[in-house]
Structures are given as structure tokens and as C-alpha cells.
C-alpha positions in Angstrom: 118.4 91.6 196.1 119.2 87.8 196.8 117.1 85.1 195.3 115.7 83.9 198.6 114.4 87.6 199.3 112.8 87.4 195.8 111.2 84.1 196.7 110.0 85.1 200.0 108.8 88.4 198.6 106.5 86.4 196.2 105.0 84.6 199.2 101.4 86.0 199.2 99.0 84.4 201.8 95.4 84.5 200.8 94.2 84.3 204.4 94.9 82.9 207.9 92.9 81.6 210.8 94.4 81.4 214.4 93.0 79.2 217.0 94.0 78.3 220.6 94.0 74.7 221.7 95.0 72.9 224.9 95.8 69.3 225.6 96.7 67.5 228.9 98.5 64.2 229.1 98.0 61.8 228.2 96.8 62.6 224.8 97.2 61.8 221.0 95.5 63.4 218.0 95.4 62.5 214.4 94.2 64.7 211.5 94.9 65.2 207.8 94.6 68.7 206.7 94.1 69.6 203.1 92.9 72.6 200.7 89.5 71.0 200.3 88.8 71.5 203.9 89.4 75.3 203.7 88.4 76.0 200.2 85.4 78.2 201.1 87.6 80.6 203.3 90.6 80.5 201.0 89.3 80.5 197.4 92.3 81.5 195.5 95.0 79.4 197.2 96.6 76.8 195.4 97.9 75.1 198.5 97.5 75.3 202.2 99.9 74.9 205.2 99.0 74.3 208.8 101.0 75.6 211.6 101.3 74.7 215.4 103.0 76.9 217.8 103.9 75.4 220.9 103.2 78.0 223.4 103.5 75.7 226.6 104.5 72.3 227.5 105.8 70.1 224.6 104.6 67.2 222.4 105.8 64.5 219.9 105.0 64.4 216.3 105.3 62.1 213.5 105.1 62.5 209.7 105.7 59.3 207.7 108.7 57.5 209.5 110.1 60.9 211.0 109.4 61.6 214.6 110.7 64.4 216.8 109.9 66.5 220.0 108.6 70.0 219.8 108.9 72.1 222.8 107.8 75.5 224.0 108.6 78.2 221.5 108.9 75.7 218.5 106.9 76.2 215.5 105.6 73.3 213.6 104.7 73.8 209.9 103.0 71.2 207.5 103.7 72.3 204.0 101.6 69.6 202.4 98.4 67.7 202.8 99.9 65.3 205.4 98.6 62.9 208.0 99.5 64.6 211.3 100.0 62.7 214.4 101.0 64.6 217.5 100.6 63.9 221.2 102.3 63.3 224.6 102.3 59.5 223.7 102.2 58.4 220.1 101.4 54.8 221.0 98.0 55.8 222.3 94.9 55.3 220.1 94.7 58.7 218.6 91.5 61.0 218.7 90.4 62.2 215.2 90.2 65.8 214.9 88.2 67.9 212.2 90.3 69.2 209.4 88.4 72.5 209.4 89.2 75.4 211.9 85.8 77.0 212.3 85.2 80.6 213.2 85.0 81.7 216.7 86.8 80.9 220.0 88.1 77.2 220.5 88.5 75.8 224.2 90.0 72.4 223.7 90.1 70.3 226.9 91.3 67.0 225.4 93.4 64.7 227.5 93.9 62.9 230.7 94.4 65.9 233.0 98.1 65.6 233.3 100.8 67.8 232.1 99.4 70.8 229.9 100.4 71.5 226.3 99.0 74.7 224.7 99.1 75.6 221.0 98.3 78.4 218.8 97.3 76.5 215.7 95.8 77.6 212.3 96.2 77.4 208.6 97.2 79.8 205.6 96.6 79.6 202.0 99.4 80.5 199.5 100.3 80.0 196.0 103.1 77.1 195.9 104.0 77.6 192.3 105.9 80.6 193.1 107.6 79.0 196.2 108.5 75.8 194.2 112.2 76.3 194.2 112.3 76.7 198.0 109.4 74.2 198.8 111.1 71.5 196.8 114.1 71.3 199.0 112.0 71.5 202.2 110.6 68.5 204.0 107.2 67.8 204.2 106.9 69.0 207.9 109.1 71.7 209.7 110.2 72.2 213.3 111.5 75.5 213.5 113.3 75.7 216.9 112.6 78.6 219.4 115.0 81.5 218.2 117.3 83.8 220.4 117.0 87.2 221.4 113.6 88.9 220.8 112.3 86.6 218.0 110.3 84.2 220.1 108.7 87.3 222.0 107.8 89.0 218.8 106.4 85.8 217.3 104.3 85.2 220.4 102.7 88.7 220.0 102.0 88.1 216.3 100.2 84.9 217.2 98.2 86.7 220.0 97.3 89.4 217.7 96.2 86.7 215.2 94.1 84.9 218.0 92.2 88.3 218.8 91.6 89.1 215.3 90.3 85.6 214.3 87.8 85.5 217.3 86.7 89.0 216.9 85.9 89.1 213.0 86.5 92.9 212.7 86.3 94.9 209.5 89.6 94.7 207.8 90.6 91.7 209.9 91.3 89.3 206.9 93.8 91.8 205.4 95.6 92.1 208.8 95.6 88.2 209.5 97.2 87.7 205.9 99.8 90.3 206.6 100.6 88.7 210.0 100.9 85.4 208.4 103.2 86.4 205.8 105.6 88.1 208.3 105.5 85.0 210.8 106.1 82.7 207.8 108.8 84.5 206.2 110.7 85.1 209.5 110.3 81.2 210.3 111.5 80.2 206.8 114.2 82.3 206.7 115.5 81.0 210.2 115.0 77.4 209.0 116.9 77.9 206.0 119.7 79.5 207.7 120.1 76.5 209.7 119.9 73.9 206.8 122.9 72.2 205.3 124.0 73.5 202.0 122.3 71.3 199.2 120.4 71.8 196.1 118.8 75.2 195.6 120.0 76.3 199.2 123.5 75.5 198.1 123.0 77.6 195.1 122.0 80.7 197.1 125.1 80.6 199.3 127.5 80.3 196.3 128.8 83.5 195.1 128.5 82.4 191.4 125.1 80.6 191.5 123.9 82.8 194.0 124.5 85.9 192.1 122.9 84.4 189.0 119.7 83.5 190.9 119.5 87.0 192.2 119.7 88.2 188.7 117.2 85.9 187.5 114.9 86.7 190.2 115.4 90.4 190.1 114.7 90.9 186.4 112.9 87.7 185.2 111.7 89.2 181.8 115.1 90.4 180.7 116.6 88.4 177.8 119.0 86.5 180.0 121.3 84.0 178.1 123.9 81.7 179.6 126.5 83.8 178.2 125.1 87.2 179.6 124.6 85.5 183.0 128.3 83.9 182.9 129.5 87.4 182.1 127.6 88.9 185.0 129.3 86.6 187.5 132.7 86.5 186.0 133.0 82.9 184.9 133.4 81.2 181.5 130.2 80.0 179.7 131.1 76.4 180.3 132.2 76.8 183.7 129.2 78.8 184.9 126.8 76.4 183.1 128.3 73.4 184.9 128.8 75.0 188.3 125.0 76.4 188.3 123.4 72.9 187.1 125.5 71.0 189.7 124.5 73.2 192.7 120.8 74.1 191.7 120.0 70.8 190.0 119.0 72.0 186.4 120.5 74.3 183.8 120.2 78.0 184.2 117.9 78.6 181.2 115.5 75.7 182.3 115.5 77.4 185.9 114.7 80.7 184.2 112.0 79.2 182.1 110.4 77.6 185.3 110.3 80.6 187.2 108.9 82.6 184.4 106.1 80.2 184.0 105.4 80.3 187.9 105.0 84.1 187.6 102.9 83.6 184.5 100.7 81.1 186.7 100.2 83.8 189.2 99.4 86.5 186.6 96.6 84.3 185.1 95.1 83.6 188.5 95.3 87.1 189.9 94.2 89.3 186.9 92.6 89.6 183.5 95.7 90.4 181.5 95.8 88.8 178.0 97.3 85.5 177.5 99.4 86.7 174.7 100.8 89.4 176.7 101.7 87.1 179.5 103.4 84.8 177.0 105.5 87.6 175.6 106.7 88.6 179.0 107.5 84.9 179.8 109.8 84.8 176.8 107.7 83.1 174.3 107.2 84.1 170.5 103.9 82.6 170.2 100.7 81.5 172.4 100.9 78.0 171.2 104.5 77.6 172.5 103.7 79.3 175.8 100.6 76.9 176.0 102.7 73.8 175.5 105.3 74.9 178.0 102.8 75.9 180.6 101.0 72.6 180.2 104.0 70.6 180.7 104.8 72.5 183.9 101.1 72.8 185.3 99.1 70.1 183.8 96.6 72.1 181.8 97.0 75.1 179.4 97.0 78.8 180.5 93.4 79.4 179.6 92.1 76.2 181.6 94.3 77.4 184.5 92.7 80.8 184.7 89.3 79.3 184.1 89.7 76.9 186.9 91.0 79.7 189.5 87.9 81.7 188.6 85.6 78.8 189.6 86.9 78.9 193.2 86.0 82.7 193.5 82.5 83.2 195.2 80.2 85.4 193.2 
């Protein structure tokens, strides 16, 4: 299996909410969404992303100094806690909107009564540590253009199903919404990555040598990999492989392996009660102390504190 599939397979969305929103020209809205705004609904999420699917019409969007137009069929995804400015005219005084998406139906009638733009909007919680290799090379906001063939129709059906489930609050709805979100998000990211120019980690994925090594690392992260064994697997000399991998991916192969193992360890600490010693061993560390030092360098706190912090967010 390729490394992108392994990364996308690790995407676990803790929940999702879908809302319908409608604006009529002229209009302009401003919001800043973040994890704190949705913590009560997504207690285990490390991060939150917000999305806007343009179901009808068009709009302008601005993040920082970057501005572009989104049209019907496009999907806009904000991967970080960003100030979002969207509208038919971004020079208008913006209307501040609430960062939360409350339960129940939404009937938005904001605007001046002109041309209509309709969105399906919402948010999803996810674990950024596992997605870091991919998210580190993506911009803060993505506009994923309308695809060809049946893709736009299928995306529209997924979103309409999400809207119905979010409004009805039926038993099992939370699980269904999370799975719908994963399917939609993985498909969107795959299409976006396919269209990206080759650079950084993306370039490594497409390279026959680095890509093969990344697939091996992600496929068997607990195997006792060395630069020599990886070089042998991809049919390069040790020095040629190490230099080639570092140039494309941006870090040496053993450092990349360590970071991926620590990301998996972070997930294990959040999602279960497995002993830290066992997680340390599986991550390639001979002692809890060495594992704790490496984990703290990567995530800013030792493993025990990371697990304790995650438990604080779980309602009980």
C-alpha cells in the first residue's frame, strides 16, 4: 500500500455536523472557528476543520493575503483555526457569524436579496498528529474544484445525507456522520493532492525510491528499519538512498520514521489504556525515559500528561 493511503487510512474524524446556509448578494461574512468552539461535541479531537460546499452560486474567499473565487461544486476546507472572510463583495463591512454550529436546522437569509449562493457547511474533528506529514505541506485553506464524472453527484448526495442526519439526531447518527465525513474528506484530499505540483512530501510519494520507502515505513512502522534495510528494499546504495530521501521528503529517513512512530504513539495514548512501557517498546525505544524525552520534544508534553489531558476532555 502507498504512503498516502496509509496516511488517509489513519484519518479518524471524531464527529461531524452539516448545516445548510444561504446568502444573497451583496453579502460578506467573517468568522474565526477553532477547536474551543466545538469542544463539547468533539471531546477527543486534537484539531478541527471547517468546510463549505458551494451547492449553488459563487463567492469570494480570503485567507491572509490569498484570495480566490469558489463556484458551484467547489469544496472549501479550512484546516486550521483561521479568520474566514467570504462573500460576494469582500470590500463590504463583514457580518460576524458565530463560530459554533448549533443543533437543529439552519435557515440563513443574510444578504441584500440579489444573486443567491447556497452552501452546505460544517465541521469535523480529527487527530492532526497522524495527518501531519500531509497537512504540513498543504495550505491553511483549500479550494477543491468540482470534479469530473460522477464525483460531484456523489459528493452532493453525501452532503445531503449529512444534512438530514444532522437535523434528525437519530440513533446511530453520530457514527454515520463521522463515516460520511471521512469518505468525503479522503476523496477531496486525494483529488487535491493529485493536482498539486511535486514538492516536499508529495514529491516523495511520487518518486519510485522515496515513495517505496515511505510505503514500507507506513505499512510496517514497528519493524526494525534501518537506512541500510530501506536502501536495500528500494535497490539503492545506502548513501544514495539517504541523500535522495532527505532531499525529497525534507528530513532523513530515520527521523521521519521516528516522527511517524511518535504520531502513532500519540494516537494510542489518547484512544486506549495500553501501558506506556508497551507503547514505548512498539515505538522503538528501549526505555520509558528515552520515549518520554522524544515524545515531549515532538508534542510539548510527556506521554503521561498527554494521556491525562485527553481524558479531561471526555465527558463523564
